[in-house]
C-alpha positions as CSV (number, residue, x, y, z in Angstrom):
1,X,0.0,-0.2,-0.1
2,X,1.4,3.2,-1.0
3,X,0.8,6.2,1.5
4,X,-0.3,9.2,-0.1
5,X,0.9,11.4,2.7
6,X,4.0,10.4,4.3
7,X,4.4,13.6,6.3
8,X,1.3,12.9,8.1
9,X,2.6,9.1,8.8
10,X,5.5,10.9,10.2
11,X,3.8,13.6,12.5
12,X,1.1,11.0,13.7
13,X,3.8,8.6,14.6
14,X,5.6,11.1,16.4
15,X,2.7,11.7,18.5
16,X,1.7,8.1,19.3
17,X,5.4,7.5,20.3
18,X,4.8,9.8,23.2
19,X,1.8,8.2,24.7
20,X,1.8,5.2,27.0
21,X,1.4,1.9,24.9
22,X,-1.9,1.1,26.6
23,X,-3.6,4.2,25.8
24,X,-2.5,4.6,21.9
25,X,-5.4,2.4,20.2
26,X,-8.1,5.1,21.9
27,X,-5.9,7.6,20.7
28,X,-6.2,6.5,17.3
29,X,-9.3,5.9,17.4
30,X,-10.5,9.5,18.0
31,X,-7.6,10.9,15.7
32,X,-9.8,11.2,12.7
33,X,-7.1,10.1,10.2
34,X,-7.6,8.0,7.4
35,X,-7.3,4.3,7.4
36,X,-4.1,4.0,5.3
37,X,-2.4,6.3,7.6
38,X,-3.5,4.5,10.4
39,X,-2.5,1.1,9.4
40,X,0.9,2.6,8.2
41,X,1.5,3.8,11.8
42,X,0.3,0.6,13.5
43,X,2.7,-1.0,11.1
44,X,5.9,1.4,12.2
45,X,4.6,0.9,15.8
46,X,5.3,-3.1,15.6
47,X,9.0,-2.2,14.9
48,X,9.6,0.0,18.3
49,X,10.4,-2.7,20.3
50,X,13.1,-3.6,17.5
51,X,14.5,-0.5,17.2
52,X,15.2,0.1,20.9
53,X,17.9,-2.5,20.7
54,X,18.7,-2.6,17.0
55,X,22.3,-1.9,17.9
56,X,22.6,-5.2,19.5
57,X,23.0,-6.8,16.0
58,X,26.6,-7.7,14.7
59,X,27.6,-5.6,11.6
60,X,27.8,-8.8,9.3
61,X,24.2,-10.0,10.8
62,X,22.5,-6.8,10.7
63,X,20.0,-7.0,7.9
64,X,19.3,-10.9,8.1
65,X,17.4,-10.6,11.2
66,X,14.6,-8.6,9.8
67,X,12.0,-10.2,7.8
68,X,10.9,-9.3,5.1
69,X,14.4,-8.3,3.8
70,X,14.5,-4.5,3.6
71,X,16.3,-3.2,0.6
72,X,18.6,-0.3,1.0
73,X,17.2,3.1,1.5
74,X,17.4,5.2,-2.1
75,X,18.1,7.9,0.0
76,X,21.4,6.4,1.1
77,X,24.0,8.4,3.3
78,X,26.6,7.3,0.9
79,X,28.9,10.4,0.4
80,X,27.2,12.8,2.5
81,X,29.2,13.8,5.7
82,X,28.5,13.4,9.2
83,X,30.3,15.4,11.5
84,X,34.3,15.0,10.6
85,X,33.4,11.8,8.7
86,X,32.5,11.0,5.2
87,X,30.0,7.9,4.7
88,X,31.7,5.7,1.9
89,X,29.6,2.6,2.1
90,X,26.9,0.5,4.0
91,X,28.0,-2.1,6.5
92,X,24.5,-3.1,7.8
93,X,21.0,-2.1,7.0
94,X,17.9,-3.1,8.7
95,X,14.3,-1.8,9.3
96,X,14.9,1.0,11.6
97,X,18.4,2.0,11.0
98,X,21.8,1.2,9.6
99,X,25.5,0.8,10.3
100,X,28.1,2.5,7.7
101,X,31.6,2.8,6.9
102,X,32.8,6.2,7.1
103,X,36.4,8.0,6.7
104,X,37.6,11.0,8.4
105,X,38.0,14.1,6.6
106,X,39.2,16.9,8.5
107,X,42.7,15.9,7.5
108,X,43.9,15.5,10.7
109,X,44.9,11.8,10.2
110,X,43.6,9.0,8.1
111,X,40.7,7.0,10.1
112,X,37.9,4.5,9.1
113,X,35.3,4.3,11.3
114,X,31.9,2.7,12.1
115,X,28.9,5.0,12.3
116,X,25.5,3.6,13.9
117,X,22.4,5.5,13.2
118,X,18.9,5.6,12.8
119,X,16.4,6.4,10.1
120,X,15.0,9.8,10.7
121,X,11.4,9.0,10.9
122,X,12.1,7.1,14.3
123,X,14.0,10.0,15.8
124,X,12.2,9.8,18.9
125,X,13.1,10.6,22.6
126,X,12.3,6.9,23.7
127,X,15.0,5.7,20.7
128,X,17.1,8.4,21.5
129,X,17.7,7.2,24.9
130,X,18.9,3.7,23.6
131,X,21.9,5.5,21.9
132,X,22.6,7.6,25.0
133,X,22.6,4.4,27.0
134,X,24.9,2.9,24.6
135,X,27.1,5.9,24.7
136,X,27.2,5.8,28.4
137,X,28.2,1.7,28.5
138,X,30.8,2.3,25.8
139,X,32.6,5.3,27.5
140,X,33.6,3.2,30.2
141,X,35.3,0.2,28.3
142,X,38.6,1.5,27.3
143,X,40.5,-2.1,26.7
144,X,42.3,-3.5,24.1
145,X,40.4,-6.5,23.2
146,X,37.3,-4.2,23.3
147,X,35.8,-1.9,20.1
148,X,36.6,1.6,21.1
149,X,33.9,4.7,21.2
150,X,35.4,7.1,19.3
151,X,32.7,9.9,19.2
152,X,29.2,10.8,19.3
153,X,26.9,13.6,18.1
154,X,23.9,14.3,16.2
155,X,23.5,15.0,12.6
156,X,22.2,18.9,11.3
157,X,18.7,17.6,11.4
158,X,19.0,16.2,15.0
159,X,19.4,12.5,14.5
160,X,21.9,11.0,16.9
161,X,24.9,8.8,15.9
162,X,27.8,6.6,17.2
163,X,31.2,6.5,15.7
164,X,32.9,3.3,16.6
165,X,36.5,1.9,15.8
166,X,36.0,-0.2,12.7
167,X,37.5,-3.5,13.0
168,X,38.6,-5.5,10.1
169,X,38.7,-9.2,11.1
170,X,36.8,-12.6,10.9
171,X,34.8,-14.2,13.6
172,X,36.9,-16.2,16.1
173,X,35.6,-19.1,15.2
174,X,36.2,-18.3,11.3
175,X,39.7,-17.3,12.3
176,X,40.5,-20.6,14.5
177,X,39.2,-22.6,11.2
178,X,41.0,-20.7,8.5
179,X,44.4,-20.6,10.3
180,X,44.0,-24.2,11.8
181,X,44.9,-23.3,15.6
182,X,46.3,-25.6,17.5
183,X,44.0,-26.8,20.9
184,X,46.2,-24.5,22.9
185,X,46.3,-21.5,20.5
186,X,42.6,-21.4,20.4
187,X,42.5,-21.7,24.0
188,X,44.7,-19.0,24.5
189,X,43.0,-16.6,21.8
190,X,39.6,-17.4,23.9
191,X,41.4,-16.3,27.4
192,X,41.8,-13.0,25.6
193,X,38.1,-12.7,24.9
194,X,37.8,-13.5,28.7
195,X,39.7,-10.7,29.6
196,X,37.7,-8.2,27.7
197,X,34.6,-9.7,29.1
198,X,35.8,-9.6,32.6
199,X,36.7,-5.9,32.0
200,X,33.5,-5.1,31.2
201,X,31.8,-7.1,34.5
202,X,34.4,-5.0,36.5
203,X,32.7,-2.0,35.0
204,X,29.2,-3.4,36.0
205,X,28.2,-4.1,32.4
206,X,26.9,-7.4,31.0
207,X,27.3,-8.0,27.3
208,X,24.5,-10.4,27.0
209,X,24.9,-11.3,23.2
210,X,28.2,-13.0,23.0
211,X,28.6,-15.1,20.2
212,X,31.4,-15.7,17.3
213,X,30.3,-12.6,15.3
214,X,30.5,-10.2,17.9
215,X,34.2,-11.4,18.4
216,X,36.3,-10.3,15.5
217,X,39.8,-11.4,15.1
218,X,42.6,-8.9,13.4
219,X,45.0,-10.3,10.9
220,X,47.6,-9.9,13.8
221,X,45.4,-12.4,16.0
222,X,44.0,-9.8,18.4
223,X,40.4,-10.6,19.3
224,X,37.9,-7.4,19.5
225,X,34.6,-7.4,21.4
226,X,31.7,-5.7,19.4
227,X,28.4,-4.6,19.9
228,X,27.5,-3.6,23.6
229,X,24.1,-2.5,22.1
230,X,22.0,-4.6,24.6
231,X,24.1,-4.8,27.1
232,X,22.8,-4.2,30.6
233,X,24.2,-1.6,33.2
234,X,24.0,-3.8,36.3
235,X,21.7,-2.2,38.6
236,X,20.4,0.3,36.1
237,X,17.9,-1.3,34.2
238,X,14.4,-0.3,34.6
239,X,11.3,-2.1,34.1
240,X,10.4,-0.4,30.8
241,X,13.7,-1.5,29.4
242,X,13.6,-5.2,30.7
243,X,10.0,-5.2,28.6
244,X,11.8,-4.0,25.3
245,X,14.4,-6.4,25.8
246,X,12.1,-9.2,26.6
247,X,9.8,-8.6,23.8
248,X,12.1,-9.4,21.0
249,X,14.3,-11.5,22.9
250,X,17.5,-8.9,22.4
251,X,19.6,-11.9,21.8
252,X,21.0,-14.7,19.5
253,X,19.1,-17.7,20.7
254,X,22.1,-20.2,19.8
255,X,24.1,-18.5,22.2
256,X,21.6,-17.4,24.8
257,X,21.7,-18.7,28.3
258,X,18.2,-20.6,29.1
259,X,17.5,-17.5,31.8
260,X,17.4,-15.1,28.8
261,X,15.4,-17.7,26.9
262,X,13.0,-17.5,29.8
263,X,13.1,-13.9,30.2
264,X,14.6,-14.3,33.9
265,X,17.1,-11.8,35.5
266,X,20.2,-11.5,33.5
267,X,23.5,-11.6,35.4
268,X,27.3,-12.0,34.6
269,X,26.6,-15.6,34.8
270,X,24.5,-15.3,31.3
271,X,27.6,-14.1,29.6
272,X,29.8,-16.8,31.3
273,X,27.2,-19.2,29.5
274,X,27.8,-17.6,26.1
275,X,31.2,-17.7,26.5
276,X,30.8,-21.5,27.0
277,X,29.0,-22.0,24.0
278,X,31.6,-19.8,22.0
279,X,34.4,-22.0,23.4
280,X,32.5,-25.0,22.5
281,X,32.1,-23.7,19.1
282,X,35.9,-22.7,18.3
283,X,36.8,-26.3,19.7
284,X,34.2,-28.7,17.9
285,X,32.9,-26.4,15.1
286,X,29.5,-27.4,16.1
287,X,26.8,-26.4,18.8
288,X,26.3,-27.9,22.2
289,X,22.7,-29.0,21.0
290,X,21.3,-30.3,17.5
291,X,19.5,-27.0,16.4
292,X,19.7,-27.4,12.9
293,X,16.0,-27.5,11.3
294,X,14.3,-26.9,14.7
295,X,11.6,-24.4,15.0
296,X,11.9,-21.2,17.3
297,X,9.6,-23.4,19.8
298,X,11.9,-26.3,19.8
299,X,15.0,-24.7,19.7
300,X,14.1,-22.7,22.9
301,X,13.0,-26.2,24.6
302,X,16.0,-27.6,23.8
303,X,18.4,-25.0,25.1
304,X,16.3,-24.6,28.3
305,X,15.6,-28.2,29.0
306,X,18.1,-30.6,27.1
307,X,21.6,-31.3,28.3
308,X,24.7,-30.4,26.1
309,X,26.5,-33.0,24.0
310,X,29.9,-33.5,25.4
311,X,32.7,-32.0,23.7
312,X,34.9,-34.7,23.1
313,X,32.0,-37.0,21.8
314,X,31.3,-34.3,19.1
315,X,32.9,-36.4,16.3
316,X,30.2,-38.7,16.7
317,X,27.5,-36.3,15.5
318,X,27.4,-34.5,12.2
319,X,25.4,-31.6,12.9
320,X,26.8,-28.1,12.7
321,X,24.7,-24.7,13.1
322,X,24.8,-24.4,9.3
323,X,26.3,-26.4,6.3
324,X,28.8,-23.8,5.6
325,X,30.5,-24.3,9.1
326,X,31.5,-27.6,8.1
327,X,35.2,-27.6,7.0
328,X,37.3,-30.4,8.2
329,X,40.3,-28.5,8.6
330,X,38.6,-26.8,11.7
331,X,38.4,-29.8,13.8
332,X,40.7,-30.6,16.3
333,X,42.7,-33.4,15.0
334,X,42.3,-35.7,18.3
335,X,38.9,-34.9,19.6
336,X,40.0,-37.1,22.7
337,X,42.3,-34.2,23.5
338,X,38.9,-32.6,24.7
339,X,38.1,-35.6,27.1
340,X,38.2,-35.2,30.9
341,X,39.5,-31.5,31.8
342,X,38.1,-29.5,28.7
343,X,34.7,-31.4,28.9
344,X,34.1,-30.7,32.6
345,X,35.2,-26.9,31.9
346,X,32.9,-26.2,29.2
347,X,29.8,-28.2,30.6
348,X,30.4,-26.1,34.1
349,X,30.1,-23.1,32.1
350,X,26.9,-24.6,30.4
351,X,25.0,-25.6,33.5
352,X,21.4,-24.8,33.3
353,X,21.2,-23.3,36.6
354,X,23.3,-20.0,37.1
355,X,24.7,-20.8,40.1
356,X,26.3,-23.8,39.0
357,X,28.3,-21.9,36.7
358,X,31.7,-20.3,37.2
359,X,31.0,-17.6,39.4
360,X,33.3,-15.2,37.6
361,X,35.2,-14.8,34.0
362,X,38.1,-15.0,35.9
363,X,37.4,-18.2,37.4
364,X,36.5,-19.5,33.7
365,X,39.7,-18.4,32.4
366,X,41.9,-19.5,35.1
367,X,40.6,-22.9,34.8
368,X,41.6,-22.9,31.2
369,X,44.9,-21.7,32.0
370,X,45.6,-24.3,34.6
371,X,44.8,-27.0,32.0
372,X,47.2,-25.4,29.7
373,X,49.8,-25.7,32.5
374,X,49.2,-29.2,33.6
375,X,47.4,-28.0,36.7
376,X,44.3,-29.8,38.4
377,X,41.3,-27.6,37.3
378,X,38.3,-26.7,39.8
379,X,35.5,-28.0,37.2
380,X,36.8,-31.6,38.0
381,X,36.4,-33.1,41.3
382,X,39.7,-32.9,42.8
383,X,40.3,-36.6,43.8
384,X,43.6,-37.7,45.1
385,X,43.9,-39.8,42.1
386,X,43.0,-37.0,39.9
387,X,45.6,-34.6,41.6
388,X,48.3,-37.3,41.4
389,X,47.9,-38.0,37.9
390,X,48.3,-33.9,36.9
391,X,51.1,-34.0,39.5
392,X,53.2,-36.4,37.5
393,X,52.0,-35.3,33.7
394,X,53.0,-32.0,34.2
395,X,56.7,-33.0,35.5
396,X,57.6,-36.1,33.3
397,X,61.3,-35.7,33.5
398,X,61.4,-35.4,37.1
399,X,59.1,-38.0,38.0
400,X,61.3,-40.2,36.0
401,X,64.1,-39.2,38.0
402,X,62.1,-39.8,41.2
403,X,60.9,-43.3,39.7
404,X,64.7,-44.0,39.1
405,X,65.3,-43.4,43.0
406,X,62.5,-45.3,44.0
407,X,63.3,-48.2,41.8
408,X,66.9,-48.5,42.2
409,X,66.7,-48.4,46.1
410,X,63.8,-50.8,46.2
411,X,65.9,-53.3,43.8
412,X,69.0,-53.1,46.0
413,X,67.2,-53.8,48.9
414,X,65.5,-56.4,47.3
415,X,68.8,-58.2,46.2
416,X,70.0,-57.7,49.6
417,X,67.0,-59.2,51.3
418,X,67.5,-62.5,48.5
419,X,71.1,-62.6,49.5
420,X,70.4,-62.8,53.0
421,X,67.5,-65.1,52.8
422,X,70.3,-67.6,51.3
423,X,71.3,-68.5,54.6
424,X,69.5,-69.3,57.6
425,X,72.0,-68.0,59.8
426,X,71.6,-64.6,58.6
427,X,67.6,-64.7,59.1
428,X,68.0,-61.6,61.4
429,X,69.7,-59.9,58.6
430,X,67.0,-60.5,56.3
431,X,64.2,-59.2,58.9
432,X,66.4,-55.8,59.5
433,X,66.8,-55.5,55.7
434,X,63.1,-55.9,55.0
435,X,62.5,-53.3,57.9
436,X,64.9,-51.1,55.8
437,X,62.8,-51.7,52.7
438,X,59.4,-51.1,54.2
439,X,60.8,-47.7,55.4
440,X,62.4,-46.7,52.2
441,X,59.0,-47.9,50.5
442,X,57.2,-45.7,52.8
443,X,59.2,-42.6,52.7
444,X,59.4,-42.6,48.9
445,X,55.6,-43.1,48.6
446,X,55.4,-39.7,50.6
447,X,55.5,-38.0,46.9
448,X,52.2,-38.9,46.1
449,X,51.1,-37.0,49.2
450,X,52.4,-33.9,47.9
451,X,49.2,-34.0,45.2
452,X,46.8,-34.3,48.2
453,X,45.9,-30.9,49.8
454,X,44.4,-32.2,52.9
455,X,45.7,-31.1,56.3
456,X,47.3,-34.1,57.1
457,X,49.2,-34.7,53.7
458,X,52.5,-33.4,52.6
459,X,50.7,-31.8,49.9
460,X,48.9,-29.3,52.5
461,X,51.5,-26.3,52.1
462,X,51.4,-26.8,48.7
463,X,47.4,-26.6,48.2
464,X,47.9,-30.0,46.7
465,X,49.6,-28.2,43.5
466,X,53.1,-29.2,44.2
467,X,55.4,-29.8,41.4
468,X,57.5,-32.7,41.6
469,X,60.4,-30.5,42.2
470,X,58.7,-29.3,45.3
471,X,58.4,-32.5,46.4
472,X,61.9,-33.5,45.9
473,X,63.4,-30.8,47.7
474,X,60.8,-31.1,50.3
475,X,61.6,-34.8,50.5
476,X,65.5,-34.4,50.4
477,X,65.4,-32.2,53.5
478,X,64.0,-34.8,55.5
479,X,66.5,-37.8,54.7
480,X,68.8,-37.0,57.7
481,X,65.9,-37.0,60.2
482,X,63.9,-40.1,58.6
483,X,67.0,-42.4,58.4
484,X,69.3,-40.7,61.2
485,X,70.2,-44.3,62.6
486,X,70.9,-45.9,59.0
487,X,73.9,-44.3,57.3
488,X,74.0,-46.7,54.4
489,X,70.3,-45.9,53.3
490,X,70.7,-42.2,54.0
491,X,73.7,-42.0,51.9
492,X,72.4,-43.7,48.9
493,X,69.3,-41.4,49.1
494,X,71.6,-38.4,49.1
495,X,73.3,-39.8,46.2
496,X,70.2,-40.6,44.2
497,X,68.8,-36.9,45.0
498,X,72.0,-35.1,43.8
499,X,71.6,-37.3,40.2
500,X,68.0,-35.5,40.3
501,X,69.4,-32.3,41.0
502,X,72.3,-32.6,38.2
503,X,69.3,-33.6,35.9
504,X,66.6,-30.8,36.5
505,X,69.5,-28.5,36.5
506,X,70.6,-29.0,33.0
507,X,67.2,-27.5,31.9
508,X,67.8,-24.4,34.1
509,X,69.6,-21.1,33.9
510,X,70.8,-17.9,36.4
511,X,69.3,-18.0,39.8
512,X,67.5,-21.6,39.2
513,X,70.7,-23.3,37.7
514,X,72.5,-21.9,40.7
515,X,70.2,-23.1,43.1
516,X,69.7,-26.6,41.8
517,X,73.6,-26.8,41.6
518,X,73.9,-26.0,45.3
519,X,71.4,-28.5,46.2
520,X,73.3,-31.1,43.9
521,X,76.8,-30.3,46.0
522,X,75.1,-30.6,49.0
523,X,73.6,-33.8,48.5
524,X,76.7,-34.9,46.8
525,X,79.0,-34.4,49.7
526,X,76.6,-35.5,52.2
527,X,76.4,-38.4,50.5
528,X,80.2,-38.9,50.5
529,X,80.5,-38.1,54.1
530,X,77.8,-41.1,55.3
531,X,79.6,-43.2,52.7
532,X,82.9,-43.1,54.6
533,X,81.0,-42.8,58.0
534,X,79.3,-46.4,57.1
535,X,82.1,-48.1,55.0
536,X,85.4,-46.2,55.8
537,X,87.6,-44.3,53.7
538,X,88.4,-47.3,51.3
539,X,85.1,-48.7,49.6
540,X,83.9,-48.8,45.9
541,X,80.7,-46.7,47.2
542,X,83.1,-43.7,48.5
543,X,84.9,-44.2,45.2
544,X,81.5,-43.7,43.5
545,X,80.7,-40.9,45.4
546,X,83.8,-39.1,44.8
547,X,83.7,-39.5,41.2
548,X,80.0,-37.9,41.4
549,X,81.6,-34.9,43.7
550,X,84.7,-34.0,42.4
551,X,83.9,-31.3,40.0
552,X,82.0,-29.9,43.2
553,X,84.5,-30.1,45.6
554,X,87.7,-29.2,43.7
555,X,88.3,-25.4,43.4
556,X,90.5,-25.6,40.2
557,X,91.5,-28.0,37.5
558,X,94.3,-29.2,39.5
559,X,92.1,-30.0,42.6
560,X,89.6,-31.7,40.4
561,X,92.4,-33.8,38.6
562,X,93.6,-35.0,41.9
563,X,90.5,-36.0,43.4
564,X,89.3,-37.8,40.1
565,X,92.4,-39.6,40.1
566,X,92.0,-40.8,43.5
567,X,88.5,-42.0,42.7
568,X,89.8,-44.2,39.9
569,X,92.5,-45.6,41.8
570,X,90.2,-46.4,44.7
571,X,87.8,-48.2,42.4
572,X,90.6,-50.0,40.7
573,X,91.4,-51.4,43.8
574,X,88.2,-52.2,45.5
575,X,86.0,-53.3,42.5
576,X,87.1,-52.9,38.8
577,X,84.1,-54.6,37.5
578,X,82.0,-51.7,39.1
579,X,80.1,-50.0,36.2
580,X,81.1,-46.7,37.4
581,X,84.7,-47.3,36.6
582,X,84.7,-47.0,33.2
583,X,82.9,-43.8,33.2
584,X,85.5,-42.5,35.5
585,X,88.3,-43.5,33.0
586,X,86.1,-41.7,30.2
587,X,85.8,-38.7,31.9
588,X,89.2,-38.4,33.0
589,X,90.6,-39.1,29.4
590,X,88.6,-36.6,27.9
591,X,89.9,-34.0,30.2
592,X,93.5,-35.5,29.5
593,X,93.6,-35.3,25.8
594,X,90.3,-34.0,23.9
595,X,90.9,-30.6,22.3
596,X,88.1,-28.9,24.0
597,X,89.6,-29.2,27.6
598,X,93.1,-28.3,26.1
599,X,93.2,-26.1,29.0
600,X,93.1,-28.9,31.8
601,X,95.3,-31.3,29.4
602,X,98.6,-30.5,31.8
603,X,96.6,-30.8,35.4
604,X,95.3,-34.1,34.5
605,X,98.3,-35.4,32.9
606,X,100.1,-34.3,36.3
607,X,97.5,-36.0,38.6
608,X,97.8,-39.3,37.3
609,X,98.3,-42.3,40.0
610,X,100.9,-43.8,40.1
611,X,102.9,-40.7,38.5
612,X,104.5,-41.6,35.0
613,X,106.8,-39.7,32.6
614,X,104.3,-40.9,29.9
615,X,102.6,-38.3,27.5
616,X,98.7,-37.7,27.5
617,X,97.7,-39.8,24.8
618,X,99.8,-42.8,26.0
619,X,98.0,-42.7,29.3
620,X,94.6,-42.2,27.5
621,X,95.3,-45.2,25.7
622,X,95.8,-47.5,28.6
623,X,92.7,-45.9,30.2
624,X,90.5,-46.6,27.4
625,X,91.8,-50.0,26.6
626,X,91.1,-50.6,30.4
627,X,87.2,-49.2,30.1
628,X,86.4,-51.1,27.0
629,X,86.4,-55.0,28.7
630,X,84.0,-53.3,31.6
631,X,81.7,-51.4,29.0
632,X,81.1,-54.9,27.3
633,X,80.8,-56.7,30.6
634,X,77.6,-54.7,31.2
635,X,76.3,-53.8,28.2
636,X,75.4,-54.9,24.7
637,X,77.6,-54.4,21.6
638,X,75.2,-51.5,20.3
639,X,75.6,-49.5,23.5
640,X,76.7,-45.6,22.9
641,X,79.3,-45.8,25.7
642,X,81.3,-48.6,23.9
643,X,81.1,-46.9,20.4
644,X,82.4,-43.6,22.5
645,X,85.1,-45.2,24.1
646,X,86.1,-47.0,20.8
647,X,86.2,-43.5,18.9
648,X,88.6,-41.8,21.8
649,X,90.8,-44.7,21.6
650,X,91.0,-44.4,17.7
651,X,92.0,-40.5,18.4
652,X,94.6,-41.3,20.8
653,X,96.2,-44.0,18.5
654,X,95.9,-41.6,15.7
655,X,97.6,-38.8,17.6
656,X,100.5,-41.2,18.1
657,X,100.9,-42.4,15.0
658,X,99.9,-46.2,16.4
659,X,98.7,-48.1,13.6
660,X,98.9,-51.5,15.2
661,X,95.3,-51.9,15.9
662,X,94.1,-48.5,15.2
663,X,92.1,-49.5,11.9
664,X,90.1,-52.3,14.2
665,X,89.1,-49.4,16.4
666,X,88.3,-46.8,13.9
667,X,86.2,-49.3,12.1
668,X,84.0,-49.5,15.1
669,X,83.8,-46.1,15.8
670,X,82.6,-45.4,12.2
671,X,79.6,-47.7,12.5
672,X,78.6,-45.4,15.6
673,X,75.6,-43.6,13.9
674,X,74.4,-46.7,11.9
675,X,74.4,-49.4,15.2
676,X,74.4,-47.2,18.4
677,X,70.9,-47.3,20.1
678,X,71.6,-43.6,21.0
679,X,69.2,-41.1,19.6
680,X,72.3,-38.5,18.6
681,X,74.4,-41.2,17.6
682,X,75.2,-39.9,14.1
683,X,75.8,-36.5,15.4
684,X,78.3,-38.0,17.9
685,X,80.2,-40.2,15.4
686,X,80.8,-37.0,13.1
687,X,81.9,-34.8,16.2
688,X,84.6,-37.7,16.8
689,X,85.5,-38.6,13.3
690,X,86.5,-35.0,12.8
691,X,88.9,-35.1,15.4
692,X,90.5,-38.6,14.2
693,X,90.5,-37.6,10.7
694,X,92.3,-33.9,11.6
695,X,94.8,-35.8,13.9
696,X,95.5,-38.3,10.9
697,X,96.0,-35.3,8.6
698,X,98.4,-33.6,11.2
699,X,100.4,-36.6,11.0
700,X,100.7,-37.1,7.5
701,X,102.0,-33.6,7.0
């Protein structure tokens, strides 16, 4: 129907809008206007609720939420100036207004912005309050991950407008999909969004329409939160605003919380629910509920009554919000990676009851960080078994070290028990060893207690979040107390703990490295002291601990060389088949003659026991020939220690021009990379062969 006098429509509409809704019909009955003008006014009034919140629509979705679809107004503002901005294009167009792309024209600097405006015929007081409300909200939100309000004003004919930061980017789910982000990268990106929402909540603002299209991610990977048009100022929503919001839903149903669907009070928990749906979407490329093809009534019932599908089980389903969302590249490669903690984190955020969700966005985000860091998450019931599992998984290297301590001690005690039981007359010794074994087992089993936050457990002072290194340090301080009367056991524990601190120190630097080195030194010296106390000054275990501590005790190369030489002589005297013996010889020969230790050569040549006039290569040759039979006694032929010793022996022979059996040893050395079980064998072979070839070339010249 074409209205002949649109001016009369506009005039009458403005009058009606100023009247309470309940009295409008009576006013129109008495207005004396034509039927066609009245029909047009009533039609326009049906858009009133929509107009109050049209700015809630994402720019990319602006026009499609109005039915029937509205064509662009013939009187487009493109080319016109609004303040210091020139409209250059339309970003979104709806029944009551539009969002335009504009450029700054005052020459101060180049800037592209988004301008939100109403149609002029709806420029009435009630709708102007919406602009004022959004301006108040946006003025509070100065955050790097929230699109900024840049300006506000009115056109020459009194139409209010808002100038927003224009964001060029992709919705967060599409960004993850197009860039094939890893699981942790998606989680970290999502946590940036959480920071923005948390900032809004701290400023007493609830977004109420969080969805991927309202979270654009720039080319640099920075998320930007858009569209606070339907946001609620906490404590500032009046009954009229609530009625308008409820009338149209003022939300995107797929991402709306059950309480929004039911028209109940909206709180920060509403945003937490919507964030949960967003996280679900970016991790699975699906929706928590099967919504495709459902009517509005069915959709609302599903969201308020049905339980969401477990994220890790989503691979068993084929539904997406729309067909265009299906892109295999966006799938998490292993859906089982969502099983457990991530399932629980997401489902907690999607609880039907607001009070069962995370109480704050910070808690939600913190749980995700805890998942990334391998810590227990609050969304999962913190059983001792669960905490212990997290405790070990986040410290694999240190756990292996502790396991070796435990196993080596138990194995040693078990062997001792078996040997003791071979003789009936030693039954008392067997009992003593059994008691010792049980005591060690109990001591080492305490490490499990560090995953338990209960007041009675070792983990109480760490709230159950102890790292393995925390447990090691704490346990290591208790050795002398727990085994005050068993110097032999205490010595072995100190020895094993110094091995652990040596291992973890390899991955440390700066102050942490120095701390671990001091711990290593303490345990090495304490082990040596207790060995001497229990076994006397000449024993293979004393020699072993002297070997492990010579570089910690000696203040310079000469002192270190003398201590290592003493350890070698003691082991040669007490048990030359001890596996530590060839490693002692290997360490000595390396410092005696390899080029990288040239500054130490003279100190180690002078420290040899007994003293000799032989040169360093002659001394090294003898030591290496002594080490090889012991290595072969303990190891299979493909062990890297055997190949390394063969390579060093080849080097000493090359430096002496001793071709007697050089070829035999050199051939074994060159098989290092092919036959060794060492994962860096090829690299090690190259390292030694270069030295050998250089030595041969020097002698040839």
